[in-house]
Backbone as CSV, one residue per row, in Angstrom:
resi,resn,N_x,N_y,N_z,CA_x,CA_y,CA_z,C_x,C_y,C_z
1,UNK,0.834,-1.204,0.000,0.000,0.000,0.000,0.865,1.249,0.000
2,UNK,0.515,2.212,-0.828,1.200,3.489,-0.822,0.497,4.419,0.155
3,UNK,1.206,4.841,1.201,0.596,5.685,2.217,0.824,7.162,1.899
4,UNK,-0.195,7.973,2.167,-0.042,9.409,2.042,0.904,9.907,3.134
5,UNK,1.558,11.044,2.924,2.484,11.563,3.941,1.822,11.779,5.291
6,UNK,0.559,12.202,5.268,-0.228,12.352,6.491,-1.647,11.881,6.182
7,UNK,-2.408,11.551,7.227,-3.806,11.192,7.015,-4.548,12.388,6.425
8,UNK,-5.336,12.142,5.390,-6.024,13.232,4.712,-7.166,13.768,5.573
9,UNK,-7.517,15.028,5.320,-8.647,15.635,5.998,-9.771,15.817,4.979
10,UNK,-11.007,15.715,5.435,-12.142,15.841,4.533,-12.633,17.282,4.461
11,UNK,-13.192,17.616,3.300,-13.702,18.957,3.061,-14.788,18.856,1.999
12,UNK,-15.339,20.009,1.592,-16.303,20.086,0.506,-15.679,20.884,-0.626
13,UNK,-15.720,20.331,-1.847,-15.154,21.016,-3.002,-16.160,22.050,-3.512
14,UNK,-15.768,23.315,-3.464,-16.647,24.403,-3.880,-16.525,24.653,-5.372
15,UNK,-15.296,24.755,-5.878,-15.089,24.923,-7.309,-13.635,24.628,-7.662
16,UNK,-13.428,24.257,-8.921,-12.094,24.067,-9.465,-11.916,25.086,-10.592
17,UNK,-10.735,25.721,-10.666,-10.518,26.750,-11.674,-9.030,26.895,-11.977
18,UNK,-8.747,27.507,-13.116,-7.372,27.706,-13.577,-6.581,26.406,-13.554
19,UNK,-7.260,25.289,-13.767,-6.688,23.947,-13.859,-6.064,23.451,-12.563
20,UNK,-5.280,24.268,-11.901,-4.510,23.781,-10.759,-4.970,24.333,-9.418
21,UNK,-6.147,24.936,-9.365,-6.651,25.500,-8.116,-8.035,24.943,-7.809
22,UNK,-8.298,24.727,-6.529,-9.613,24.254,-6.100,-9.951,24.905,-4.760
23,UNK,-11.093,25.567,-4.691,-11.556,26.121,-3.428,-12.338,25.055,-2.678
24,UNK,-11.992,24.864,-1.425,-12.626,23.828,-0.606,-13.018,24.419,0.742
25,UNK,-14.107,23.902,1.295,-14.565,24.355,2.611,-14.280,23.258,3.631
26,UNK,-13.487,23.616,4.642,-13.141,22.658,5.680,-14.330,22.408,6.590
27,UNK,-14.212,21.412,7.438,-15.332,21.034,8.298,-15.688,22.128,9.300
28,UNK,-14.719,23.018,9.613,-15.028,24.118,10.534,-15.594,25.332,9.811
29,UNK,-15.828,25.196,8.479,-16.409,26.282,7.704,-15.405,27.167,6.995
30,UNK,-14.112,26.990,7.259,-13.085,27.817,6.635,-12.963,27.494,5.152
31,UNK,-12.927,28.531,4.320,-12.731,28.346,2.883,-11.249,28.469,2.563
32,UNK,-10.687,27.436,1.918,-9.259,27.434,1.599,-9.082,27.149,0.115
33,UNK,-7.949,27.560,-0.416,-7.591,27.242,-1.801,-6.528,26.157,-1.784
34,UNK,-6.801,25.047,-2.471,-5.874,23.912,-2.509,-5.247,23.787,-3.888
35,UNK,-4.026,23.292,-3.914,-3.389,22.966,-5.192,-4.054,21.719,-5.763
36,UNK,-4.403,21.763,-7.047,-5.011,20.620,-7.727,-3.983,20.042,-8.703
37,UNK,-3.271,18.986,-8.311,-2.178,18.445,-9.136,-2.687,17.530,-10.249
38,UNK,-3.488,18.100,-11.139,-4.075,17.327,-12.231,-4.337,18.280,-13.390
39,UNK,-3.650,18.078,-14.500,-3.778,18.977,-15.647,-4.900,18.560,-16.598
40,UNK,-5.555,17.429,-16.315,-6.602,16.931,-17.195,-7.930,17.631,-16.980
41,UNK,-8.928,17.213,-17.729,-10.249,17.810,-17.607,-10.954,17.382,-16.317
42,UNK,-10.562,16.248,-15.753,-11.175,15.698,-14.541,-12.675,15.466,-14.720
43,UNK,-13.103,15.194,-15.947,-14.503,14.893,-16.231,-14.936,13.646,-15.457
44,UNK,-16.085,13.686,-14.847,-16.693,12.652,-13.996,-15.950,12.475,-12.670
45,UNK,-15.011,13.368,-12.375,-14.223,13.235,-11.145,-14.574,14.276,-10.088
46,UNK,-15.425,15.231,-10.439,-15.799,16.219,-9.434,-17.076,16.928,-9.856
47,UNK,-17.719,17.511,-8.877,-18.854,18.397,-9.100,-18.932,19.309,-7.889
48,UNK,-19.504,20.475,-8.070,-19.608,21.411,-6.963,-20.381,20.787,-5.805
49,UNK,-19.791,20.861,-4.631,-20.439,20.328,-3.445,-20.076,18.899,-3.101
50,UNK,-19.246,18.264,-3.923,-18.845,16.890,-3.600,-17.833,16.892,-2.458
51,UNK,-17.708,15.756,-1.799,-16.707,15.622,-0.750,-15.316,15.588,-1.366
52,UNK,-14.350,16.069,-0.610,-12.965,16.078,-1.072,-12.062,15.653,0.073
53,UNK,-10.882,15.172,-0.281,-9.883,14.804,0.723,-8.601,15.557,0.408
54,UNK,-8.058,16.223,1.404,-6.921,17.113,1.210,-5.736,16.695,2.075
55,UNK,-4.546,16.969,1.582,-3.354,16.926,2.418,-3.176,18.296,3.043
56,UNK,-2.961,18.308,4.337,-2.629,19.541,5.055,-1.121,19.506,5.304
57,UNK,-0.395,20.354,4.605,1.064,20.341,4.699,1.588,21.092,5.927
58,UNK,0.691,21.685,6.709,1.119,22.397,7.905,1.821,23.705,7.555
59,UNK,2.669,24.139,8.452,3.395,25.400,8.249,4.652,25.125,7.435
60,UNK,4.620,25.525,6.170,5.764,25.339,5.278,5.925,26.588,4.425
61,UNK,6.903,26.553,3.535,7.119,27.668,2.626,6.307,27.508,1.345
62,UNK,5.453,26.485,1.301,4.615,26.287,0.132,3.664,27.469,-0.049
63,UNK,3.386,27.777,-1.322,2.431,28.847,-1.611,1.038,28.468,-1.153
64,UNK,0.677,27.195,-1.352,-0.631,26.697,-0.923,-0.439,25.612,0.125
65,UNK,-1.118,25.737,1.228,-0.954,24.818,2.352,-1.584,23.463,2.084
66,UNK,-2.637,23.437,1.233,-3.407,22.220,1.013,-3.240,21.696,-0.412
67,UNK,-3.357,20.372,-0.551,-3.350,19.709,-1.866,-4.599,18.845,-1.976
68,UNK,-5.296,18.971,-3.111,-6.456,18.124,-3.372,-5.978,16.741,-3.797
69,UNK,-6.352,15.724,-3.046,-5.906,14.356,-3.307,-7.004,13.490,-3.931
70,UNK,-8.226,13.589,-3.391,-9.303,12.724,-3.846,-10.629,13.475,-3.799
71,UNK,-11.563,13.002,-4.590,-12.940,13.477,-4.519,-13.835,12.260,-4.307
72,UNK,-15.005,12.490,-3.736,-15.914,11.369,-3.512,-17.083,11.477,-4.480
73,UNK,-17.149,10.522,-5.395,-18.186,10.492,-6.406,-18.977,9.193,-6.232
74,UNK,-20.266,9.318,-5.958,-21.048,8.115,-5.714,-20.621,7.448,-4.422
75,UNK,-20.275,6.170,-4.506,-19.978,5.390,-3.303,-18.506,5.431,-2.895
76,UNK,-17.635,5.947,-3.750,-16.222,5.810,-3.417,-15.379,7.023,-3.774
77,UNK,-14.139,6.968,-3.325,-13.173,8.017,-3.588,-12.553,7.842,-4.972
78,UNK,-12.254,8.972,-5.606,-11.551,8.998,-6.888,-10.224,9.715,-6.682
79,UNK,-9.125,9.089,-7.067,-7.813,9.706,-6.904,-7.524,10.672,-8.036
80,UNK,-7.332,11.950,-7.716,-7.115,12.960,-8.745,-5.703,13.532,-8.738
81,UNK,-4.890,13.168,-7.764,-3.499,13.625,-7.731,-2.677,12.705,-8.620
82,UNK,-2.241,13.215,-9.768,-1.536,12.376,-10.740,-0.090,12.084,-10.341
83,UNK,0.352,12.575,-9.200,1.706,12.285,-8.732,1.824,10.888,-8.137
84,UNK,0.720,10.323,-7.614,0.800,9.095,-6.832,0.782,7.789,-7.635
85,UNK,0.117,7.680,-8.786,0.058,6.388,-9.473,1.420,5.770,-9.782
86,UNK,2.407,6.582,-10.166,3.737,6.028,-10.450,4.329,5.359,-9.211
87,UNK,4.235,6.044,-8.077,4.803,5.495,-6.843,4.049,4.249,-6.405
88,UNK,2.716,4.304,-6.478,1.912,3.154,-6.072,2.179,1.943,-6.958
89,UNK,2.353,2.183,-8.262,2.655,1.084,-9.182,4.024,0.498,-8.894
90,UNK,5.003,1.356,-8.650,6.355,0.880,-8.334,6.352,0.023,-7.073
91,UNK,5.629,0.451,-6.046,5.562,-0.323,-4.806,4.893,-1.670,-5.047
92,UNK,3.851,-1.687,-5.873,3.164,-2.945,-6.172,4.079,-3.895,-6.937
93,UNK,4.878,-3.364,-7.845,5.835,-4.197,-8.584,6.863,-4.780,-7.623
94,UNK,7.399,-3.944,-6.752,8.417,-4.406,-5.800,7.851,-5.461,-4.854
95,UNK,6.560,-5.384,-4.575,5.916,-6.364,-3.686,5.492,-7.621,-4.432
96,UNK,5.750,-7.678,-5.748,5.391,-8.848,-6.536,3.907,-8.990,-6.781
97,UNK,3.178,-7.875,-6.786,1.722,-7.916,-6.892,1.201,-7.793,-8.320
98,UNK,2.094,-7.564,-9.288,1.646,-7.411,-10.673,2.249,-8.541,-11.500
99,UNK,1.456,-9.554,-11.847,1.967,-10.690,-12.618,2.617,-10.234,-13.916
100,UNK,3.790,-10.803,-14.182,4.523,-10.469,-15.386,5.571,-9.397,-15.181
101,UNK,5.443,-8.648,-14.085,6.424,-7.599,-13.796,7.223,-7.899,-12.531
102,UNK,7.017,-9.086,-11.979,7.746,-9.443,-10.774,9.078,-10.112,-11.131
103,UNK,9.997,-10.090,-10.170,11.234,-10.846,-10.333,12.366,-10.147,-11.048
104,UNK,12.220,-8.877,-11.359,13.324,-8.136,-11.971,14.197,-7.554,-10.856
105,UNK,15.500,-7.623,-11.035,16.409,-7.237,-9.967,16.517,-5.751,-9.729
106,UNK,16.223,-4.956,-10.742,16.409,-3.507,-10.631,15.146,-2.776,-11.053
107,UNK,14.762,-1.782,-10.247,13.645,-0.903,-10.597,14.127,0.526,-10.450
108,UNK,14.078,1.256,-11.550,14.448,2.670,-11.525,13.298,3.509,-12.049
109,UNK,13.188,4.718,-11.536,12.106,5.610,-11.945,12.664,6.847,-12.640
110,UNK,11.858,7.390,-13.551,12.193,8.629,-14.259,13.526,8.533,-15.001
111,UNK,13.674,7.464,-15.775,14.899,7.241,-16.550,14.740,7.891,-17.931
112,UNK,15.697,8.723,-18.367,15.591,9.363,-19.684,15.551,8.332,-20.806
113,UNK,14.698,8.573,-21.799,14.640,7.715,-22.979,13.896,8.450,-24.071
114,UNK,13.919,7.891,-25.282,13.176,8.490,-26.388,13.652,9.888,-26.711
115,UNK,12.718,10.725,-27.130,13.028,12.102,-27.497,12.619,13.038,-26.368
116,UNK,13.577,13.333,-25.502,13.349,14.237,-24.381,12.223,13.767,-23.461
117,UNK,12.152,12.456,-23.239,11.143,11.894,-22.340,11.831,11.152,-21.196
118,UNK,11.033,10.826,-20.196,11.495,9.990,-19.085,10.470,8.887,-18.879
119,UNK,10.945,7.660,-18.826,10.036,6.541,-18.572,9.687,6.533,-17.095
120,UNK,8.460,6.209,-16.776,8.044,6.215,-15.374,8.795,5.169,-14.568
121,UNK,8.888,3.949,-15.110,9.561,2.852,-14.408,10.352,2.025,-15.418
122,UNK,11.596,1.740,-15.109,12.413,0.833,-15.925,12.818,-0.356,-15.070
123,UNK,12.417,-1.556,-15.511,12.800,-2.792,-14.841,13.921,-3.450,-15.617
124,UNK,14.918,-3.963,-14.902,16.040,-4.643,-15.549,16.395,-5.890,-14.756
125,UNK,16.759,-6.939,-15.472,17.135,-8.183,-14.827,17.627,-9.189,-15.840
126,UNK,17.735,-10.436,-15.416,18.235,-11.496,-16.290,17.335,-11.695,-17.514
127,UNK,16.067,-11.330,-17.372,15.120,-11.495,-18.486,15.095,-10.295,-19.418
128,UNK,15.959,-9.330,-19.182,16.023,-8.164,-20.043,15.450,-6.925,-19.384
129,UNK,14.946,-6.018,-20.209,14.420,-4.748,-19.711,12.923,-4.600,-20.028
130,UNK,12.226,-3.921,-19.117,10.813,-3.620,-19.312,10.605,-2.121,-19.081
131,UNK,10.088,-1.441,-20.079,9.816,-0.008,-19.994,8.333,0.157,-19.637
132,UNK,8.063,0.778,-18.492,6.703,0.855,-17.963,6.247,2.310,-17.882
133,UNK,5.207,2.631,-18.618,4.595,3.960,-18.574,3.267,3.840,-17.822
134,UNK,3.001,4.781,-16.906,1.818,4.718,-16.052,0.907,5.914,-16.336
135,UNK,-0.389,5.648,-16.501,-1.356,6.705,-16.772,-2.485,6.671,-15.738
136,UNK,-2.693,7.781,-15.041,-3.823,7.880,-14.133,-5.114,7.874,-14.946
137,UNK,-6.034,6.974,-14.626,-7.211,6.730,-15.461,-8.472,6.854,-14.607
138,UNK,-9.316,7.855,-14.926,-10.459,8.144,-14.052,-11.755,8.488,-14.791
139,UNK,-11.750,8.592,-16.111,-12.937,9.010,-16.846,-13.973,7.884,-16.862
140,UNK,-15.088,8.082,-16.184,-16.118,7.044,-16.043,-17.196,7.204,-17.105
141,UNK,-17.528,6.087,-17.743,-18.597,6.047,-18.749,-19.414,4.791,-18.474
142,UNK,-20.385,4.925,-17.583,-21.108,3.736,-17.141,-20.189,2.829,-16.347
143,UNK,-20.092,1.565,-16.757,-19.203,0.631,-16.072,-17.787,0.669,-16.646
144,UNK,-17.584,1.488,-17.678,-16.295,1.553,-18.370,-15.491,2.753,-17.877
145,UNK,-14.202,2.548,-17.635,-13.300,3.659,-17.368,-12.444,3.865,-18.617
146,UNK,-12.276,5.128,-19.005,-11.617,5.416,-20.275,-10.411,6.331,-20.095
147,UNK,-9.487,6.241,-21.057,-8.332,7.133,-21.108,-8.134,7.566,-22.552
148,UNK,-7.834,8.859,-22.762,-7.636,9.955,-21.813,-8.928,10.714,-21.570
149,UNK,-8.882,11.724,-20.672,-10.056,12.564,-20.441,-9.947,13.887,-21.184
150,UNK,-8.860,14.050,-21.964,-8.666,15.215,-22.823,-7.673,14.813,-23.907
151,UNK,-7.650,15.540,-24.996,-6.696,15.234,-26.074,-5.284,15.260,-25.503
152,UNK,-4.500,14.232,-25.800,-3.175,14.101,-25.207,-2.091,13.853,-26.249
153,UNK,-1.434,14.908,-26.663,-0.289,14.765,-27.568,0.871,14.092,-26.839
154,UNK,0.997,14.383,-25.558,2.058,13.770,-24.757,1.859,12.260,-24.664
155,UNK,0.608,11.842,-24.447,0.324,10.415,-24.379,0.583,9.723,-25.697
156,UNK,0.300,10.409,-26.802,0.563,9.851,-28.133,2.059,9.668,-28.340
157,UNK,2.825,10.654,-27.906,4.284,10.559,-27.994,4.803,9.363,-27.205
158,UNK,4.242,9.157,-26.023,4.674,8.028,-25.196,4.360,6.691,-25.868
159,UNK,3.222,6.595,-26.550,2.903,5.364,-27.272,3.968,5.050,-28.313
160,UNK,4.350,6.051,-29.088,5.350,5.838,-30.135,6.704,5.447,-29.532
161,UNK,7.033,6.039,-28.399,8.323,5.720,-27.773,8.315,4.311,-27.178
162,UNK,7.188,3.872,-26.659,7.088,2.492,-26.184,7.216,1.512,-27.349
163,UNK,6.610,1.843,-28.473,6.748,0.999,-29.663,8.210,0.871,-30.065
164,UNK,8.957,1.954,-29.945,10.382,1.931,-30.311,11.162,0.972,-29.426
165,UNK,10.788,0.870,-28.151,11.485,-0.050,-27.253,11.198,-1.500,-27.633
166,UNK,9.981,-1.767,-28.102,9.645,-3.118,-28.570,10.463,-3.458,-29.807
167,UNK,10.579,-2.509,-30.728,11.383,-2.719,-31.948,12.840,-3.010,-31.572
168,UNK,13.318,-2.374,-30.500,14.698,-2.570,-30.060,14.912,-3.904,-29.348
169,UNK,13.824,-4.640,-29.094,13.950,-5.963,-28.488,13.581,-6.037,-27.017
170,UNK,13.124,-4.929,-26.435,12.723,-4.922,-25.035,11.206,-5.086,-24.910
171,UNK,10.755,-5.319,-23.693,9.320,-5.264,-23.416,8.928,-3.822,-23.109
172,UNK,7.700,-3.478,-23.463,7.155,-2.168,-23.130,5.733,-2.368,-22.639
173,UNK,5.420,-1.763,-21.490,4.118,-1.965,-20.854,3.485,-0.616,-20.546
174,UNK,2.261,-0.443,-20.975,1.484,0.746,-20.648,0.479,0.373,-19.571
175,UNK,0.630,0.979,-18.397,-0.222,0.679,-17.252,-1.267,1.778,-17.091
176,UNK,-2.523,1.394,-17.134,-3.610,2.312,-16.827,-3.960,2.120,-15.354
177,UNK,-3.624,3.114,-14.557,-3.839,3.050,-13.110,-5.257,3.550,-12.838
178,UNK,-6.180,2.608,-12.667,-7.602,2.954,-12.532,-7.842,3.449,-11.108
179,UNK,-7.973,4.770,-10.976,-7.977,5.399,-9.660,-9.396,5.657,-9.145
180,UNK,-10.278,4.680,-9.380,-11.627,4.678,-8.838,-12.118,3.240,-8.831
181,UNK,-13.164,2.953,-8.037,-13.577,1.565,-7.847,-14.950,1.239,-8.422
182,UNK,-15.599,2.194,-9.079,-16.970,1.989,-9.546,-17.048,1.656,-11.035
183,UNK,-16.035,0.949,-11.544,-15.982,0.546,-12.946,-15.528,-0.912,-13.016
184,UNK,-15.756,-1.554,-14.174,-15.419,-2.981,-14.274,-14.602,-3.333,-15.512
185,UNK,-14.413,-2.391,-16.427,-13.647,-2.675,-17.633,-13.002,-1.375,-18.103
186,UNK,-11.839,-1.491,-18.765,-11.129,-0.308,-19.235,-11.134,-0.275,-20.760
187,UNK,-11.249,0.931,-21.328,-11.171,1.105,-22.767,-10.620,2.488,-23.074
188,UNK,-10.457,2.777,-24.350,-9.994,4.099,-24.777,-11.170,5.063,-24.823
189,UNK,-10.868,6.354,-24.718,-11.892,7.392,-24.840,-11.973,7.792,-26.312
190,UNK,-12.696,6.988,-27.085,-12.726,7.163,-28.542,-13.235,8.543,-28.948
191,UNK,-14.261,9.036,-28.272,-14.847,10.323,-28.635,-13.985,11.503,-28.191
192,UNK,-13.272,11.331,-27.085,-12.446,12.416,-26.555,-11.212,12.635,-27.416
193,UNK,-10.511,11.551,-27.751,-9.284,11.650,-28.550,-9.223,10.462,-29.499
194,UNK,-9.888,10.560,-30.660,-9.902,9.439,-31.603,-8.524,9.090,-32.143
195,UNK,-7.637,10.072,-32.241,-6.278,9.801,-32.730,-5.547,8.886,-31.751
196,UNK,-5.651,9.198,-30.472,-5.006,8.357,-29.463,-5.640,6.976,-29.433
197,UNK,-6.952,6.907,-29.570,-7.652,5.623,-29.552,-7.130,4.694,-30.641
198,UNK,-6.985,5.220,-31.848,-6.467,4.414,-32.957,-5.010,4.031,-32.722
199,UNK,-4.242,4.986,-32.210,-2.822,4.719,-31.962,-2.635,3.663,-30.878
200,UNK,-3.539,3.633,-29.898,-3.446,2.642,-28.834,-3.640,1.234,-29.380
201,UNK,-4.607,1.070,-30.274,-4.818,-0.238,-30.903,-3.593,-0.657,-31.711
202,UNK,-3.004,0.285,-32.438,-1.822,-0.017,-33.238,-0.642,-0.401,-32.345
203,UNK,-0.485,0.325,-31.235,0.612,0.025,-30.325,0.477,-1.377,-29.744
204,UNK,-0.745,-1.747,-29.385,-0.971,-3.095,-28.866,-0.633,-4.140,-29.926
205,UNK,-1.061,-3.907,-31.165,-0.784,-4.847,-32.252,0.707,-4.963,-32.518
206,UNK,1.455,-3.913,-32.226,2.899,-3.910,-32.461,3.700,-4.403,-31.269
207,UNK,3.016,-4.868,-30.232,3.716,-5.518,-29.130,3.759,-4.774,-27.818
208,UNK,3.196,-3.580,-27.752,3.133,-2.882,-26.471,2.068,-3.560,-25.602
209,UNK,2.451,-3.976,-24.414,1.536,-4.672,-23.508,0.692,-3.661,-22.736
210,UNK,-0.576,-3.962,-22.540,-1.487,-3.083,-21.825,-1.977,-3.744,-20.547
211,UNK,-1.935,-3.000,-19.451,-2.455,-3.474,-18.168,-3.344,-2.395,-17.576
212,UNK,-4.435,-2.802,-16.954,-5.298,-1.878,-16.214,-5.340,-2.354,-14.768
213,UNK,-4.796,-1.566,-13.867,-4.730,-1.950,-12.461,-5.953,-1.446,-11.709
214,UNK,-6.608,-2.322,-10.978,-7.683,-1.913,-10.079,-7.068,-1.498,-8.747
215,UNK,-7.699,-0.526,-8.083,-7.133,0.037,-6.857,-8.235,0.376,-5.871
216,UNK,-7.831,0.552,-4.620,-8.728,1.074,-3.593,-8.039,2.259,-2.922
217,UNK,-8.868,3.175,-2.372,-8.354,4.376,-1.751,-9.020,4.599,-0.399
218,UNK,-8.245,5.056,0.569,-8.778,5.496,1.856,-8.074,6.806,2.204
219,UNK,-8.400,7.367,3.337,-7.730,8.593,3.774,-6.283,8.327,4.173
220,UNK,-5.892,7.055,4.217,-4.523,6.692,4.579,-3.628,6.484,3.373
221,UNK,-4.201,5.980,2.249,-3.353,5.700,1.099,-4.094,5.001,-0.025
222,UNK,-3.307,4.516,-0.992,-3.846,3.868,-2.190,-3.219,2.483,-2.314
223,UNK,-4.040,1.504,-2.665,-3.564,0.129,-2.767,-3.964,-0.488,-4.094
224,UNK,-3.014,-1.146,-4.761,-3.304,-1.917,-5.968,-3.919,-3.244,-5.541
225,UNK,-5.077,-3.585,-6.123,-5.798,-4.779,-5.686,-5.894,-5.865,-6.751
226,UNK,-5.573,-5.555,-7.994,-5.689,-6.552,-9.055,-5.688,-5.887,-10.420
227,UNK,-6.374,-6.508,-11.370,-6.421,-5.968,-12.721,-7.857,-5.981,-13.245
228,UNK,-8.138,-5.030,-14.128,-9.409,-4.994,-14.840,-9.199,-5.467,-16.262
229,UNK,-10.211,-6.068,-16.883,-10.100,-6.437,-18.297,-10.047,-5.174,-19.171
230,UNK,-9.375,-5.297,-20.295,-9.277,-4.194,-21.262,-9.979,-4.620,-22.538
231,UNK,-10.899,-3.781,-22.998,-11.633,-4.039,-24.230,-11.602,-2.766,-25.059
232,UNK,-10.696,-2.676,-26.004,-10.526,-1.448,-26.791,-11.626,-1.260,-27.806
233,UNK,-12.545,-2.230,-27.938,-13.673,-2.077,-28.847,-14.929,-1.558,-28.133
234,UNK,-14.859,-1.380,-26.825,-16.018,-0.861,-26.083,-16.200,0.616,-26.345
């Protein structure tokens, strides 16, 4: 389990604006502005008046004391801080919880590769190298969770770079970190970014492996619990 630095505090999300800011009302009625570490559209991940979970960083030199970590949509929490999926995935790999990625002797993060990119996780061992890219995945469409929630040129670039690693003889794995629990299958967001949707199918056909990790969240941390099926035709 990946633990948050401190136990999160609950609040009410009043509004999100300028992409990286969110006004929240604490339980004592105080209105605060929290950093929102998510550059995506966050569609289906928030609405005015929903519950929110924040990190309180205490007295620091930070411009904003609070960080928005999760929102509560329906029955469960949705993880909106895109900083955590990489760490949570790395911990799950080290614990041997992801079949096919266990047993490698070395795990490194943020290793330069491709054209001015950094791979999220690089595994190395007697079986060779595995290049692992992790994507926070939260766009809900009924029982389906989709990626991306906005047009992503960066994500398209990462697909092409993963394909290059396969051509070079290595394994390449794209991990969709499903940061909510109210879905049962993962697919591409065909209507949001049709170019990425087509490229994802091509990347899979060319040998890029796809995984969708199921997870649970509490005010203490995030835990990888298994995998969801992937159906790119949904």
